[in-house]
Each structure stands twice: as C-alpha cells, then as structure tokens.
C-alpha positions in Angstrom: -0.9 22.5 -17.9 0.2 18.7 -18.2 0.6 17.6 -21.5 -1.1 14.5 -22.9 -0.8 11.1 -21.2 0.8 12.6 -18.2 -1.0 12.4 -14.9 -2.2 15.6 -12.6 -0.9 15.6 -9.4 -4.8 15.4 -8.0 -5.6 12.1 -10.5 -2.0 10.0 -8.2 -4.2 6.7 -7.7 -4.2 5.6 -4.4 -3.5 1.7 -2.7 -6.8 0.0 -2.6 -4.8 -0.8 0.6 -4.7 2.6 2.0 -8.2 3.8 1.4 -9.4 0.7 2.9 -7.3 1.9 5.9 -8.5 5.2 5.2 -12.2 4.5 5.4 -11.8 1.9 7.9 -13.5 -0.8 5.7 -13.0 -5.0 6.4 -10.8 -6.4 2.8 -14.1 -8.5 2.2 -16.3 -5.3 2.5 -13.8 -3.5 -0.5 -13.9 -6.5 -2.4 -17.6 -7.2 -2.5 -18.3 -3.1 -3.0 -15.5 -4.0 -6.0 -17.4 -7.3 -6.9 -20.8 -4.8 -6.7 -19.8 -1.8 -8.4 -19.8 0.5 -6.7 -16.1 1.4 -6.4 -13.7 1.0 -10.1 -10.2 0.0 -9.6 -7.3 0.0 -11.1 -4.3 -3.3 -11.3 -1.5 -1.6 -11.6 1.4 -4.4 -12.0 -0.7 -7.2 -9.8 -1.7 -4.6 -6.8 -5.4 -3.0 -6.5 -5.2 1.0 -6.6 -8.7 3.6 -6.8 -8.4 6.6 -8.6 -9.2 10.2 -6.5 -11.5 10.8 -9.4 -12.9 7.6 -8.0 -13.0 8.3 -4.3 -15.2 11.5 -5.4 -18.0 9.8 -7.4 -18.0 7.5 -5.0 -18.4 9.8 -2.2 -20.5 11.7 -4.4 -23.4 8.2 -4.6 -23.2 8.2 -0.8 -24.4 11.9 -0.5 -27.0 10.4 -2.5 -27.8 7.5 -1.0 -27.9 5.3 -3.3 -26.4 2.6 -1.4 -28.4 3.6 1.8 -31.1 0.7 3.0 -33.4 0.4 6.0 -31.4 -0.8 9.3 -32.4 -3.8 10.4 -32.2 -4.1 14.0 -32.6 -8.0 14.9 -35.4 -9.2 17.0 -35.0 -10.5 20.5 -34.8 -14.9 20.3 -37.8 -15.8 22.6 -36.6 -18.4 24.9 -38.0 -22.1 24.5 -38.9 -22.5 28.0 -39.5 -26.8 27.2 -35.4 -26.9 26.2 -34.8 -25.3 29.5 -33.3 -28.2 31.4 -32.6 -27.5 35.0 
C-alpha cells in the first residue's frame, strides 16, 4: 500500500503529447478540449500531463454521449450559371 503523498503506478501521468498521439487528435483540438473543460491537465515543469483517472473520466463522458452532436453533412453548392464564362 502506498504511503501518503506517493503516486501509485496506475496514477503516473502521461504527457499530453503522447495522449494526443494515441487518440489521433491535433494539438489544436487538444487545446480546445482543455479550454472547454473536456479534459483537465496538470502543468509539470512547463509541460502538460494528463492522469489516467482523467482519461478514464473523459472516456466515460464520451460513452455517455455527453459530447455527441448531430453530424452536419455539407450541402452541395448550387452553381451560379450566370457567373459561368465559356
């Protein structure tokens, strides 16, 4: 059993860069998620890290459909026949 103040192996933080790489999002998306409160990170010596418990919390929120939105299919643009030059 770990002593007070010790981090268990299951709570070793992962770098945000590695998390981004593993789930396949861009740096910008990760920045937005942090800004919007979807994920919480910790600043350790100037680098962002995410704890496994936070990843688990995020995954549960995803499974519950909290972030689901209706898919927006782009509509076809109508061509402007008067602007067409031959």
